[in-house]
N, C-alpha and C positions, 0 to 999 in steps of 0.2 A: 651576481653568478652563482652563489650560494643557494639564496630562495628559487631560484628559477631552476638550477639541477635540483633540489633536493623538496622543494614545494611538493610534490605528490608525496614523497617520504613522510613529510610533515601531518602533511592531508590524512590519506591513510592511517598515519599513527595515532591520531585523535579520534578517528570515528572508530579503531579495533580496540583503540583501551573504553571507549565507550559500550561500546557492544558487550564486550569481556564485562563490564559492571554489571550491565542488564541480564545479561548471561547467568554468571556467577557468582554476583558481588565485588567487592575489594578483594575478596582473596583470589578470584580469577584476574581480578587487574595484576595485582601482583605477580602472580603466575606469569601472565602476558609479559608484562616490562621484565622479567629477568631473562624470558626466552627470549625477546628480542635482543639483550646485550649478550647472550651466549652465542645467537646467532652470528652477532657481529663479527665477536670478538674471534671466532673459530673462522671466519669465513672473509677476513680482512685480505689474508692471502691472497684469495680467491680474486678480489678487485683490482689488485695488481697484478696480478697474470692477464686476467682479462682485460685491464687497459693497453697490456702489449700488444695485444691482439686485435682489440676495437679500433686502434686509431689507425689501422691499416684500412678501415673500413669506411664506404661512404657515410654522409651522413643520415640518409635513409636509415641504412642498415642499420646503425647506432638506434634510429629512434626506434625500429622493429625490435632488435634487443632491450631499448628500455618499457616497451608494450606487451609485444606478442611474447617474446622472454621470460617478464615477469610472471604471465598468466602460466607458462610452463613451470617456469620455477616453483610459482605460490602454488598452484593447483594439482600439477603434477606431482611434483617433488616432495613437499609437507604437507599434503591431503591424500593423492591417490596412491602414491608408493608404499606410504607404509599399511595400506588396505591392501595394495595389490600381492606385496610378500606375503600378508598372511593368507589370503585367497589363493596363491601358489602353495608357499611352505605347507600350511593344513589342508590342499588338495579340495576347497571348497568354492562353491560361489561367490562373485565380485559382492550381490545383495548381501550375502551371510555373511561377509566379512565388515559390510559396512554396520549390520545390522550387532553385531558382535563387538566391534569397535567404542559404538553407543551405548549400547546395554550391558557388554559384558567386559570392560573398561580391562580389568586385571588380566583375565583369562586371553583378548588381545595383546596385552603385554609381554606378556609368558610367550606368544607366537611371536611375536616381532624376535624377540631377544632368543628364541629358538632357530631364528633366521639369520642371526648376526653375520657369524660366519661367513654363510656366502657372501653377504653384501660386504662384509669387510673383505673379504678375495678379491671380489670382483674391481672395487673401489680403488685397494689398496695398487692392485697391478695397475690400472689404468693410471691413476697420481707416479708411481713407481715411473713406470714409462715415461712420464713427461718430465719427471727430473733427471734420470740418465740423458735422456736425447739432449736437453739443456746443457749436464756435465759435459760429455763427450761434443759436445760442438767448438770447434776454435773459435775463438771471438777474441775481437782487439781490445775491450775492455775487461779486465778481468777484477774480481774482489780480493778473495780469498788466492792471491798468485801460488802461492806454495802449492797448493792444490789442484788448481782447476790447472795450470801449464800442463803436469805429465797426464792429468785425465784426459784433457783435449789431444794429446798422442796418441793415448791408448783407444781415444773414438774413431781414429782412423780404420779400424779393425772391422771389418763391413758386418752387422747385426749384433753386434759385441751389447749392445743393450736388451736386445731379446733375449739372446744365454742368458744373462745377467738374472733378468725378471722370470725368467721360466726356474732359474736355479733358487733364487729368492721362492716362487711360489711353489717348489718340491719339499725345500725345508721345511718352511712352514707349515705342510700339509703333513710330513713326516712329523712334527714337533706334537702338531694335531693328533694324532696315531697311536703317536707312542703315550701322552697325556692321558686318551683314553683307556688305551689298557691298562694303563696303571690303576686307574680308578673304576674300573671294572668293567672289561669286554672294550674291546676296539668296536668304533661306529664305522665302518669300514664304508657304509652311503654314505654317512657326513665328510667323512675324506675326498669322498668321492665328489662329492657336491661341490666341496673346497675347490677340489683340482677343476672342476667344470666352469668353476663363477670364475677362477681366476685364470683361466685362458679366454672366457668370453670376455674379460675386460683386457685382456691382451688384443684378442680380434677389436673390438671395438674401436682401444687408439689406433691401432693398425690401419683399420678401414675408413674411420673417420678421420683422423690425423693424415693418413694418406691422400684422402680425396683434398682436402685442404691446401696441402702442399702441390700438388696437380695442379691446378688450377691458380695457386698462386703464383708457380713457376710459368704458368701462361702469360698472367699478367703481368710480369714482369722482359719476357719475351718483347711482348707489346710496347711494351714500355722504353727497352733499350733500341727496338723499331723506331719509339718517337723522338729519340734522345736527337737526332739531328736539326728535325723540326721544331722542335722545343728551343734548342740550344739558337736558331734564327731567331725564332721568338723574340728571346731575352736579349738577343743584339739590336733588333729592334727596339728595345723597350716597353716587351709585354713583359707580365710576371708569367713567370713558369709554373705552370700548374703542378700541385704534386698529384701522384696516383694512385688514386685508392681503388679499395678492393669493389668490385660491384658482379652483377648478374650470377654466374653461378659458382664462381670464386667466393664471394661474399655470401651466397647461401651455404655452401658449406663450412665456410667459415663459423657461420650462425651457426650450425648444427654441433662444429667441435665444442664451441663454448658452453650451449647446451649440455652435453654430456660431462666436459669439464665440471659446469656448474652442481649436476647431479652429482660427481664422484665428490665434490665437496663437501655437497650436501648429508652425505651418510651418517659423518661423525654427530653433526647438527642433529640430525633426526634420531639417531641411537639415543644421544647425550640427554634429549628432550624427556626421555621415558624416567630419568634423574629426578626430575621435577615434577614431571605431571602424566598420566597416562589417556588425559581427556584428548581425543582428536581436536575437537573444537579449540578448546585453545593452544592446542600442539600448531595448528594450523595457522592461527591468529599472530603468535607472537613469531615463528620461523619464518610464516610469511612477509611480516610487518620488517625483519630484520635482511630478510632476501632483498626487499624493496630497496634498502640503505645500502646493500652493497653493489645493488647494480645503479642508482646514482652515483655510489663512492666511485665505480669503476667510469663513469662517462665524463666524472667532476676531473679523477685523474688525464683523462684524455683531451680533455679541454684546454686544462690549466697546462699543459706538456711538464708535470710532475715528473712524470720517465725519464725526458730529455733532460731536466735539471738536478736529478738526483740519479746518477747513471748506476750505483750498486742497488737501490730498491726493487726492480726486477732480479737480481740475485739469489736478494734475500730472501724474497717470495718463492722461491724456485726452491732454495736449501728449505724451505716451512712444509712444501709441498712434500720431498723428499721427506720430511721428518712424520708429514702427516702420513703419507704409505706405509713406513715401518709400525706409524702407531696402529695404522687400521690392521697391519697383518699380526701384530703380536695379540689386539686383542680376538685374532679368531679362538685363542685360545687362553688369552688373560687379559684382566679386566683395567682399564687405566682411568684414570680419573679425568673426567671433562677437563676440569681446571689445568693439568697439565699439558693437556692437549691444545689448548687455547694459548697457553702461554708459552710454550715453544715456538708458535709462528709469529707471535708478537715482538718475544724478544729478537728472533732474527731478523725481522724485519726493522726493529728498532735500531739496531746494529747498523743494518746495512744502510740507514737515512743518517746515522749518526757519522758511517763513513762516506758518505756522499758528501756531508755539508762539509767535512774536513779536507776532501778533496777539492773540493770547489773554494776553500778558503786557501789553500795552495796556492791553486792555479791562479786567482786575485792577486794573491801576495808576490808570485811569480812577474807577474804581467806589470804590476807597477814596479817592480825592478827595474825592468826594460823598458 
């Protein structure tokens, strides 16, 4: 099972590391290896959340996620995205931006760093909305009941998550403006860019998430209409088939997954510059790491891990909330990537441990009865 799911990841890792040696020697080999570990550690929560969505999709769309989705993730986010940032922020053509990335890596890194506030605002708002919609939703299984019960009640207020997200964005942009003023003039254009990027992240979430929910709801309605027929089939000794997302529903859910992956990759792409500003090594290391995250997502789905360890999804969403806050804070203040990675790992590890304790308690109760 492991070899079947991770086979391509292992193969691409070997090829990528060999390519790194030919490209820049053993130093390049070490840089790529470090970047792979960085990407996996920063994106483990991404795999858990993706698995919760992917398990609703048909095997065809799961394959699309692993093939076409990987191409988008590797070439789109880890190679094209950093170049596009420079092209847009520096108002230059894509060819010139590529030339800059290859021949003037220091200047290229500076331009990406200058564009970080808008990147962080977009990604931070998108991830914050995912977290808020999760904690404000009433659900049967609660991990931190003392916190989740009152928040679920608050969630009955319409558009509360949108209002909170906009308030957080305003606070972040105002803090940026105040800090800029204290250190030599208010960068009004930068503040405006942060606000626009944050609103764009919010709109992206609402549009893509809304379309996904719309088609998912339509699928559920069809499922309800088929329930009676399926129950008859079950009574007749035929197994009841699980309804999975297909067609338009699966397409928009796939689109949602890709935007989600893009938001998760922001911190990895920015953090990679702390290790190297070579665009080739960056694409190799982060791309291989992204492939492992994809394989891990599929592995979690096929093993039914989320069903066995019910708090994992909670831990991943809390990690998303933490990452969203960290991204918004980095609009103005620098935070070490090690902290970013550790926060997610600790939250997911805690939720896993809680799930294990819950399973043992249930087993013990069943033995008593």
